[in-house]
Structures are given as C-alpha cells and as structure tokens.
N, C-alpha and C positions, 0 to 999 in steps of 0.2 A: 383363120388360120392366123396368128401372131409371130410374125417376123423380127428379128433384130440382126444387126450386126455388131458386132464385138471388136474392138482395135485393142492391141494390146501393145503398150510402150515400155521397153526393157526400161530398167532403172539404170541411172549412170554408176551409182555403185551398188552392186549386188548386196543384197540381205546375207548370202554365204558365201564368205572368203574361200572356196576350195574350187578346184577343176568341176567342169560342168559333167565330165564323165563320173567321178567320184559321189557327187550328188545325185545325178540319176540312177546311179546302181542302189545307193542306199535307199533312197525313194521308192523306187522300184519293189525292192525287196520287202520294204516296212506294208506298202501296199499291196503285196503279194496277197496275204491273208487278209482281207480288209476287215472281218469281224474276228478274228484273234485277236489274243493280245500281242501289242507290237512286239515283243521279243521274240516271239515264233518268227516271224520275216526277216527279223537282223540275224536269226541264227545261221538263216540259210546263206549269210556270206560269209561263212566259215566252215573250214572241212571239219567233217562229222566227229575226227578224234578229238577236236581241241573244240568244238562248240558250244558246249556250255560254258568253258571254261571262259575266251574270249566273249561271248555274248554278254556274260555277266561283268565282265570286266569293261565293254563298252558302253554298257549301261550306268555305271557306277561312274564312269569316266564323265558320262554326258547327263549326270545327275537326273537323267528321267526314270519315272515309274514304268517298271516292265509290264506294270497291269494295264497300262494305257490302249487303250486302241487307235489303229494309225488314224481314226477320222478325229480324235481329240488331241494329235498329236500340231502344235504350233511350228511357228518359222522359227522361235528360238530354240524349240525343241528338236527341230529338223536340223539345224543350225548346229546345235553342240552334238548329236550323231553323228553327223558328219566331221566335225573336228574328232571327234573320237575316234571313228573308224581312218581317218588319215595318220592318226598318231599310231593307230594299231598296225597299220599298213607300214611306215615307217620302220617300225621294230620287228615286223615278221615279212619279210624280204620275198615277194609272190602272192601274198595273200591278196593285192589287188587284182591280180590276174585269176584267182581261183574263180569257177563256176561250180555251184553245187549242182546244174542238170550234166554237168559231164561228168561227175562224180556218180550221179544214178545212172545214165548211161553206160558206164565202164563195168558197174554192179552187176545192171542187165545183160551184159553181154559176157559176162563172166560166169552166169547162171545157165546160158543158154547154153547148147550142145552145137547149134550152128555155128558157122563162122560170120564175120560182121558182114561181107559180101552177101551170103546164104541169105542170113536174115532181110536185108535189105530188097533183096531179089524176089517179085512176086512172079509166079509161074507161068502167070500168060503174059508177061512182060521179059524184055530181053536187056533194057536199062532197069538200074536202082529206082525204087523209088523215092519220091521227094520226102525228107525226113519231117 
C-alpha cells in the first residue's frame, strides 16, 4: 500500500476574486452533473421560469462553450463563470439565495395530498424523519 501526505498552502492572492460562498455555489452546481455539459449544472443556479434565459446570458458573458463538460473547465473558465454569475446576482436581487432543491421540494409538496408534517412522519415513529 502506497501512502502519501499532501499539504495545501493557500495562495496569497486567490485566482478568483469573488466571495468564497459564490465560487463554491457555482463550482458545486457545475460539478453536480459531471458527465453532462456544463450548462446543465449551471442552469440549476436559476429559477425554472428564467433558467434557459439566464443560463445562456451567463455562458455568453463568461465566453465559455456550454458544450464543455465540467472536467474540461479550467481555472480561467471558472473565474469567468463566477464573475458572470456575480454580475447576474447584482442585477437580479435574490438570485444568490435561490436554491433549486427548495423549488423541487415545494413542487413535490404541492403534488402530495398529505400535509408537510404528515409527509415527514413515519407511522412507527413519533418524531419527523431526518430530511
């Protein structure tokens, strides 16, 4: 068995000049669908009603080919995408706080006849199940 220890030292000047939370959100969404084209994951940054429009605008502002796969993106690509997303967040208040999983959860609750508490309760337990 070969074992190695890796020590990471942060750069004095980060390569991406955006807040960490914004960079993390963009990267997390891009790599959510590793085998799909990058526009698929980036689309999840936006509400469904404007998803196609804002995804296309972001890709154009960043000058990144939407057909690239996440593993083909370079640091300059990620930098351009985070800058484009930051620009869109400034011009669309509330966009940064959007989470597509919440939109899916609300859709699911609307289709289900049970109340949210009933849905989370297991008939054998008295406490809600962990989500």
